[in-house]
N, C-alpha and C positions, 0 to 999 in steps of 0.2 A: 188601846193606846191611840193617840191622835197623831196622824201623819203631819198635820200643820197645827200650830198653836191655836189658830182662830177657828178651825173647822173640826167638828167631831168626826171620828172615823165612821165609815159606812160599811155595809156588808161587802160592797165592791172593793173597798180598801182592804178589808180582811181577806177576801179571796186573792187579791193581788199579793198581799204579804205572804200568804200561805204558798203561793206559786213561787215567789222568790226564795222562800225557805226550802221548798222542794228542790229547786234548782241547785242550791248550795249542797243539800244532802245527796243529790245525784252525783255531783262532782266528788264529794267525800267518798261515796260508795265506789266509784270507779278508781279513784286514786289510792284509797287506803283500806277499804273494807272487803272488797270482792273476794280476795284470796283467804280471808279469815274463816275459821270453822263455824262462826256464828252467822254467816251470811246465807240466807235462804234464797237460792237462785230462782225459785218459783214466784217471787214477789218483786214488786217495783216500788219506787219512791212515789208517794202520793200524799197530797194535802187534802184532807177530808173535813168537810163541814165547817170551814172557817167562816166566822161571823163575829158580830160585835155583841158583847154582853156587858152591861154596865159601863159602857164607854171604852171597853178593852177588847182587843182582838183575841179570839180564842179558837182553837181548832185541834184536830188530831193529825199528827205527822206519822205516816206509815212508811217504814223503810224495810229492806230485807233483813235488818238486824235489830230493829226496835219499833214499838208503837208507843208514842207519848202524847199526852195532852200538852200543848205548847201555847205560849203567848209571848209577845214582845214585853220586855221588862224594863226597858230604859227609863220610862217615866215612873214606873211602879217601884223600882228599887235601884235608883241611880248610884248608890254608894258601892264602890268597888269592893269594899270589905264584906258586904253581906253575901251569904251563900245560900240562903233559903228565903222563901216568901210564902206566906199563907194568904190565899185569896178566897173570897166567898162567892159561891154560885148558888143558883136556886136549889140545887140538890144538897148543898152543904159546903163546908170548907175543904179546900185541897191544899196540901203542902207541895211546893214546887222547889226544885233545885235551880239555882241561877248559874248561868254560864255566858261566856262571850263567844259568838260565832262570827268568823270572818265574813264580811260582806252583808251581815244582817244586824249585828250589834248584840246587845244584852238580851237574852231570852230566858224564860222560865219554863221548865219542863217537869212533868210528872210522868214517870214511867208506868206504862200499863202492861207491856209484854216485852221481854227480851230474854233469850233470843226468840225468833219468830217461827220456829219449826212446828208449832201447833197449828199453823195455817197452811193449807194445801195449795191455795191459789190466791190471786189478787182479789177475786170476788168475795171470798170468805173474810179476808183481812179488812176490806172496805166495809162490808156489812157490819162487822164488829165495831169498827171505828165510828160508823154512822150511829149505831145503837148507843155507844158510849156518849158521844156528844149530845145526842137527843136526850138521853137520861140525865145528863149533867144540867140540861136546860129546862127540865120539868118545873113547872111553877110550884113554888113552895106550898101553896094552898091546895094543890091537886090531890085527888084521892089516892093515887099511886104513891106519891111522896109521903103522904100521911101514913099509909100502911107500912111503908118501909121504915119510916122513922120510929115507929113503935118498937122496932127491934134493933135499931142502929144507934150508934153514938153520935154526938154532934159533929165531930170531925170525921170525914170519910176515911175509912180503912180501905186501902186500894183493893185488897183481896175480896173483902165483903162487897164492895162496889161492883167489881167485875163479876163476882159470882151472881149477884142480883141481875145484872145486865144479861149475862149469858143464859141464866135460868129463864128469863122473860123471853129470850129469842127462841127457846126450844119448847115453850109451853103452847 
């Protein structure tokens, strides 16, 4: 997404947007989530790997209650009636859920994990988020992508995608 109509977004813009989003989720965590049974006290809110891909900001939002692939959706899906968005990345297509978030605007999210009790600490959640965003950005003509596509469908199945990422981490 472009922060200004004249200038394309940069990775610095992406990092700043991710930090703004993290600030909003920290506030939500303190106000509304901390006392809920899905809140993992061992984790923090963190924006991981925010960058620009095809002119759109993309990254992973880690919170004590979820991990999502997120991107701003205002220019991608401005119609208030739309509830989903499919976006293409080097690793394939991903389906996102659209929502509006106070102080941020319209965002697109794809859930990776919720709740977050499978993560013992911040380091393990961050490592998984970094692996996911890196996997998502693998070049379409890369050997690893070619190997995985031989057994995958054209649209990414979230469970298969995460299974492949986590398997690669442990090999």
